[in-house]
C-alpha positions in Angstrom: 86.0 87.3 14.3 85.8 83.7 13.0 82.5 81.9 13.7 84.3 79.0 15.5 85.9 81.6 17.9 82.5 83.1 18.8 81.0 79.6 19.2 83.9 78.7 21.6 83.3 81.8 23.7 79.6 80.8 23.9 80.6 77.3 24.9 82.8 78.8 27.6 80.0 80.8 29.1 77.6 77.8 29.2 80.3 75.5 30.6 81.4 77.8 33.3 77.7 78.1 34.4 77.4 74.3 34.3 80.5 73.7 36.4 79.3 76.2 39.0 76.0 74.5 39.3 77.6 71.1 39.4 79.9 72.2 42.1 77.0 73.4 44.2 75.0 70.3 43.6 77.8 67.8 44.3 78.7 69.6 47.5 75.2 69.7 48.8 73.4 66.5 47.7 75.1 64.4 45.0 78.3 62.5 44.4 80.6 63.5 41.6 79.1 60.8 39.4 75.5 62.0 40.3 76.3 65.6 39.4 77.8 64.4 36.1 74.7 62.2 35.4 72.4 65.2 35.9 73.7 66.9 32.7 72.9 63.9 30.6 69.5 63.2 32.1 68.2 66.7 31.5 69.9 67.5 28.2 70.1 64.3 26.1 66.3 63.9 25.5 66.1 67.6 24.5 68.8 67.4 21.8 67.3 64.1 20.5 64.0 65.7 20.1 65.6 68.7 18.4 67.2 66.6 15.6 64.0 65.8 13.5 62.9 69.4 13.9 66.2 70.7 12.6 66.3 68.3 9.8 62.8 69.2 8.8 63.6 72.9 8.9 66.5 72.4 6.6 64.8 69.9 4.3 67.3 67.1 5.0 66.9 63.4 5.6 68.4 61.7 8.5 72.1 61.3 7.6 74.0 58.1 7.4 76.1 57.1 10.4 79.0 54.8 9.4 80.7 52.5 11.9 83.6 54.9 12.3 81.2 57.6 13.4 79.9 55.4 16.2 83.4 54.4 17.2 84.4 58.1 17.5 81.1 59.0 19.3 81.3 56.2 21.9 84.9 56.7 22.7 84.4 60.5 22.9 81.3 60.0 25.1 83.0 57.6 27.6 86.1 59.8 28.0 84.0 62.9 28.5 82.2 61.2 31.4 85.5 60.3 33.1 86.9 63.8 32.4 83.8 65.5 34.0 84.0 63.3 37.1 87.7 64.1 37.5 86.9 67.9 37.3 84.3 67.6 40.0 86.7 65.7 42.2 89.3 68.5 41.6 86.8 71.0 43.2 87.2 69.1 46.4 91.0 69.6 46.4 91.4 73.1 45.1 89.2 76.2 44.6 86.9 76.7 41.6 89.2 78.8 39.4 92.2 76.6 39.9 90.2 73.4 39.3 89.0 74.7 36.0 92.5 75.8 35.0 94.2 72.5 35.9 92.0 70.7 33.5 93.4 72.9 30.7 96.2 70.4 30.3 93.8 69.2 27.6 95.0 71.8 25.2 98.6 70.6 24.8 97.4 67.0 25.0 94.8 67.6 22.3 97.5 68.8 19.9 99.2 65.4 20.2 96.0 63.3 20.1 94.7 65.3 17.1 98.0 64.8 15.2 98.0 61.0 15.9 94.3 60.3 15.4 93.2 62.8 12.7 96.6 63.9 11.3 95.8 67.6 12.1 98.8 69.5 13.4 99.2 73.1 14.7 101.5 75.9 13.5 104.8 76.7 15.4 103.6 80.1 16.7 100.3 78.6 17.9 102.3 75.8 19.6 104.4 78.4 21.4 101.2 80.1 22.7 99.9 76.8 23.8 103.1 76.1 25.7 102.8 79.5 27.5 99.3 78.4 28.6 100.7 75.0 29.7 103.3 76.8 31.8 100.5 78.6 33.6 98.9 75.2 34.3 102.1 73.8 35.8 102.4 76.8 38.1 98.8 76.1 39.2 99.8 72.5 39.9 102.0 73.8 42.7 100.1 73.1 45.9 100.4 76.2 48.1 100.8 74.2 51.3 103.5 71.9 49.8 107.3 72.0 50.0 109.9 71.9 47.3 109.8 72.5 43.5 106.6 72.0 41.5 108.0 69.2 39.4 108.6 67.1 42.6 104.9 67.4 43.5 103.1 66.6 40.2 101.9 63.4 42.0 99.6 65.5 44.2 95.9 64.5 44.0 94.9 67.7 42.3 97.6 67.5 39.7 96.8 63.8 38.9 93.1 64.6 38.6 93.9 67.7 36.5 96.2 65.9 34.1 93.8 62.9 34.0 90.9 65.1 33.1 93.1 66.8 30.4 93.9 63.4 28.8 90.2 62.4 28.7 89.0 65.7 27.4 91.7 65.7 24.7 90.6 62.3 23.5 87.0 63.3 23.8 87.3 66.5 21.8 89.3 64.9 19.0 86.9 62.0 18.8 83.9 64.4 18.6 85.5 66.3 15.7 86.2 62.9 14.1 82.6 61.9 14.5 81.3 65.2 13.0 83.5 64.7 10.0 81.8 61.4 9.3 78.4 63.0 8.8 78.0 63.7 5.1 76.1 67.0 5.4 77.4 70.4 4.5 75.6 72.3 7.3 77.9 72.5 10.4 75.0 72.9 12.9 73.2 69.8 11.5 76.4 67.7 11.8 77.0 69.0 15.3 73.4 68.4 16.6 73.2 64.9 15.1 76.5 63.9 16.6 75.5 65.4 20.0 72.2 63.5 20.0 74.0 60.2 19.3 76.6 60.9 22.0 74.2 62.2 24.6 71.8 59.3 24.4 74.7 56.8 24.6 76.0 58.6 27.6 72.6 58.7 29.3 72.1 54.9 28.8 75.6 54.0 29.7 75.9 56.1 32.8 72.3 55.3 33.8 73.2 51.6 33.9 76.4 52.3 35.9 74.5 54.5 38.4 71.8 51.8 38.8 74.4 49.1 39.5 76.9 51.1 41.6 75.1 54.2 43.0 71.5 53.5 42.7 70.4 56.0 45.3 72.0 58.8 43.3 69.5 58.6 40.5 66.6 59.4 42.8 68.6 62.3 44.2 69.2 63.7 40.7 65.5 63.5 40.0 64.7 65.1 43.3 67.1 68.0 42.7 65.4 68.7 39.3 65.5 72.5 39.7 69.3 72.8 39.9 69.9 69.6 37.8 67.5 70.9 35.1 69.6 74.1 34.9 72.7 72.0 34.6 71.1 70.1 31.7 70.1 73.4 29.9 73.6 74.8 30.4 75.1 71.6 29.2 72.9 71.6 26.1 73.9 75.1 25.1 77.5 74.5 25.7 77.6 71.2 23.9 75.9 72.6 20.8 78.5 75.4 20.7 81.4 73.0 21.3 80.3 70.5 18.7 79.6 73.1 16.1 83.0 74.7 16.7 84.6 71.2 16.3 83.0 70.9 12.9 84.7 74.1 11.8 88.1 73.9 13.3 90.9 71.7 14.6 90.0 70.6 18.2 93.4 71.9 19.5 92.6 75.5 18.5 89.0 75.2 19.8 90.2 74.0 23.2 93.1 76.6 23.3 90.7 79.5 22.8 88.4 77.8 25.4 91.1 78.5 28.0 89.3 81.9 28.3 87.1 79.9 30.7 89.7 80.7 33.4 88.8 84.4 33.3 85.1 83.6 34.0 86.0 81.0 36.6 88.2 83.6 38.3 85.3 86.0 38.5 83.1 83.3 39.8 85.6 82.4 42.5 85.7 86.0 43.8 82.0 87.0 43.3 80.1 83.8 44.0 82.2 81.4 46.0 84.1 84.1 47.9 87.4 82.3 47.3 90.8 84.0 47.4 93.7 83.3 45.0 97.4 83.3 46.0 100.0 85.3 43.9 101.2 82.0 42.4 97.7 81.1 41.2 97.2 84.6 39.8 100.4 84.3 37.9 99.4 80.9 36.4 96.0 82.2 35.4 97.6 85.3 33.8 99.9 83.1 31.6 96.9 81.1 30.5 95.0 84.3 29.6 98.0 85.6 27.6 98.0 82.3 25.7 94.4 82.6 24.8 94.7 86.1 23.5 97.8 85.2 21.4 96.0 82.2 19.8 93.0 84.4 18.8 95.4 86.7 16.9 97.5 83.8 15.4 94.8 81.4 14.1 
């Protein structure tokens, strides 16, 4: 199996754990913004400290970071913040597994953004598999308590948040890949960690200022909840290293597409941890997304 596929699976495990912890924290003590800030507060300093150690271990100097690197990094960091907040808001509208799956609109959107921004397209068979997954997402957008066809209810709060998070994650993933490609180092891990450090510190500073101005009390709550928030930071660090390294090796569209395997873990979490039940419609949608993931692993 290709290294980028294994890295994506690793990222999925870490990210599922992080979203579970963030859901618990946002429901108990923090706002959606506060739960998002927790991941940066407890992970960004760690990855920044890891950069000089990694460079020393590999005998490398600090790589040059051209202006285009920073443009990609800052846009990617900002859109990731918005995307994460949207996902946490989804949790308040739908159950955990459905919330995670709705955000997977990012896969089809990433194909478009990647083509426009980086000129990286996908094969026709892979696109078909992605569309199958998107069909599952649209089925999941059908609110169980609503009336009428799903396409008449895509303006529901959950659907808007899901599509919005998909757009932001698409831009974020493509920009992160663009940033890693600007680092003139052969080693994928070094490119990934350097980019992650630049993005993480920028996110910590930017969101810290926002929280200080608009939700000042939340910063103290994040610090007070250090046990859970610290675990969020560690899960975020592990997931980000895996995501960023995968982005250095493969088109962001394929990485996100294989990342749809997250719905399988989120489904298990819904049943085992949150004791949530899924309707037949939601099960059908998740099944289609799962078929899409398996097809892509065989095609790419």
